[in-house]
N, C-alpha and C positions, 0 to 999 in steps of 0.2 A: 808717758813712760809705760813700758810693757811690764806687767806684774805677774810673771809665771814663777811658781815655785820650782817648776822643772828646769828653768833657766839656770838655776844655781845648784841643782841636785847633785852634780858630780863632786864638787869640792866641799859641800856642806857637811858639817859634823852631824847635823840632824835637819830634816826638811821641815820648814814651817808649815803647819796645817791650819792654824787659826789666822784670821784676818789681821789681828794685832801683831802676831809674830812675823807674818809676811810683810806687813808695812814696815816693821823695824828692820828687817833684812834689806828691803829696798832702800830705806834711808841710808843704811851703811854703804850700799852699792852706789847710790847717788853721791855720797860724801867721798867715796873712793874715786869716782870719776872726776870730781872737782879737784881733788888733791893731786891726782896723777898729772893733770894739766899744770897745776901750780908749782909743785915741788919735784915731780918725777918719781919713778918707782923706787929708786935707791933711798930717797929721803922720806918716803912714806913710812909711817909707823902705825901700829894699831892704836896707840894713844892719840895721835893726831886724828885718826879716823873716828874714834869714839867721841872726841870733842866736837868734831864737825857734825857728826850725825846726831849729837845730843843723846847719846846712850851711854850706859855704864860700860866700862871696859870688860866686865864680866859678861855682858850681853854679846860683845863681839866674839869672845872665846866660847860662848855657848853654841854659836853657829859655825865659827871658822877657827881652824887650828893656828893660822898664821896669816900674814899679809898676802903671801902668794896665793893662798886659797881664795882670799877676797877678790884679788885681781882676776883669778881664774873664773870666778863666778860672774864678775862684771863682763869679762870677755864672752862668756857663754850667753849672757843677756844681750850683748851687742849683736852676736850672731843671730839670735832669735829675732831681734828687732829688724835686722837687715833682711832676713829671709821672709818675714811677714810683709814688710814693705814691698819687696820685690815681687813676691807671689801675688799680692793684690794688684799690682800693675800688670803683671803678665797675664792674669786671669781676665783682664778687660777684653771685651769683644772687639774693641778698636785695635788691639794689637794682633796683627795677622802674620807678621814675619819674625823669624828667629833673631834677625839682626837688630830689630827694634828692641827685643828683650835684652840683647847684649848692651845696647845703648842705655836702656833703663837700668841695667845692673851697674854700669859706670856712673850714671846720674845719681843713683841712690847712695853709692859708696862716697861720691864726692859730697853730696848733701850731708851725709852723716859726719864727714870730716868737718864740715862747716857748722853744724848745728847741735851735734850730740856731745855733751861734755865728756872728755876723756878719750873719745874715739880717735882723734887725730894723733894723740900720743901713743895710744895702746893698739889701735887697729884690732886685729884678731889675735893679739897676745904675743907677737914676736919680741916685744920689749923684754919679756921674761924668758920665753922658751919657744922655739920654732915648732915644737911638738906639744904645745900647751893643750890644744883641743883634742888631740888624738895621739897616743903614744907611738902609733905606727905610721902616721902621716903628718907632714908639715902642715901648718895652719892654712897656708894658701891652697894646699891640695884639698883640704876639707871644704874650703870656700868654693873651689873650682868644681868639686863633686856635686855640691848642692846646686850650683848653676847648671851643671850638666843634667841633673834630674829634672829641673824645670824645663829645659829645652826639649828633652826627650818626651816628657809628658804632655807639654802644651803644643809643640810644633812637630812632633813625630820625627825628630832627627834620630838617625840610627845610633843605638846605644853600643858603639864600637870603641875599641881602644884609641882610634885616631881622634875621636871626640874628646875623650878624657885627656889625652896627651896635649892636644891643641889648646884646650881650655886652661890646662895647668900652666902652659907657657904664656898664654894671653893674660892670665891673672898675675903672673910674675912681672910681665912687662908693665901692666897697668899699675901694680903696686909701686914699683920703682919710680915710674914717671909721675904718679900722683903725689908721692912723697916729695919729689923734686918741685912740683908745682906749689906745694904748700910751704916748702922752704923758701921759695922765691917771694911768695905773697901769702900772708896769713889767711886770705880768703881763697887762695888757689889761683895761680897764674893762668889766665884764660887761654893764652897762646899754647902753653904746654898741655893743658887739658884738652884742647881741640886736637892737638897732635895725638894724644892718647887714643881718642875715639877713632881717628882715621887709621892709625897703625893697627889697632885691634881689629877693626872691621876688615881691613885689607888682608891681614894675616889669616883671619878665620875663613873668609871667603875662599882664599887660596887653599888652605889646608883641608877644608871640608868639601871642597869641590862643589860648592852650591852656586846655582845660577843667580845672577844679580837681576833684579827687576826694578 
């Protein structure tokens, strides 16, 4: 589990600075992740969350004004976790091509759907608000921008509008088809997931006018 106070800084009433407070907030986020999978966002309550996290209801409101803020904090933690995992893979000396990084981005997203509680239900917050992460951009656009930064920094792709636009569309395609894969199979329908990889690669090769090797 990633334990960043900064992960939840946006929706928090106050940022935990002591280890005990940070651990308590992370227990609340872990409980939120479990409950989101079990009962969904609409049925989630702060009372249920306090019971699952084994904290007093007052502790919940000490840090969060409402359940939306808790889910917002969980979404930000998920984004932090995703970017850290992908950045570690992209930084590897063995990864020499940008399209391998795109494959890694898909692999990490799929793996988080399979292994991270709450992620398959919540993703990057669309279940609540398509602008949860940034009031000026949709959640998928935030995700695409972070991927673009990695590709520019690590592989020297030109930081041009065509990159941002192409990645935004690739992310939308991926998101829709990965959701389909997990509707068909709780572990993710492998045939659909293979199609996602092929479609995204072919689309980006064409739009970015990059040679295939």
